[in-house]
C-alpha positions, 0 to 999 in steps of 0.5 A, spaced: 844 862 170 851 859 173 858 862 170 860 857 165 852 859 163 854 866 162 860 866 160 857 862 153 852 868 153 857 873 153 861 869 148 855 868 143 853 876 145 860 878 141 859 872 136 853 875 135 855 883 134 862 880 130 857 877 125 854 884 125 860 888 124 862 884 119 856 885 114 854 892 116 860 893 113 861 897 106 863 893 100 869 896 097 869 896 089 876 899 088 879 892 090 875 889 085 871 881 086 877 879 091 875 884 096 867 882 095 869 874 096 873 876 102 868 879 105 863 874 104 868 869 106 869 873 112 862 873 113 861 866 113 865 864 118 862 870 122 857 865 122 859 858 122 862 861 128 856 862 131 853 856 129 859 852 132 857 856 140 850 854 140 853 847 138 858 846 144 854 849 148 848 845 147 853 839 148 855 843 155 848 842 157 846 835 154 853 833 158 851 836 164 845 833 164 847 826 163 852 827 169 846 829 173 842 822 171 848 819 172 849 822 179 841 821 181 842 813 180 849 812 183 846 815 189 839 811 188 844 804 188 848 805 194 847 800 199 844 804 205 838 807 199 837 801 196 836 798 202 831 803 205 828 802 198 827 795 198 824 795 206 819 801 204 817 797 198 816 790 202 812 794 207 809 798 203 806 790 199 805 787 207 811 782 206 
């Protein structure tokens, strides 16, 4: 597990705890509908923060995958690697 993955996991755990704390908070009827509306908004924001974290993690993983693919392709087109691959291909075809 890389440091970034570990940090992402910690952030997601904190988000889940925050969302649970907001949901478990007792509703306050003394302030009326404004307090209930505020509590609903807090719950929704906590949920959206959790979704955003998931999206960020997904984008990061996809970026890492693309970076690795590009690095592999770059290594394959180096003159030495390409020359060796062409020589192997020629040998296998009997040229």
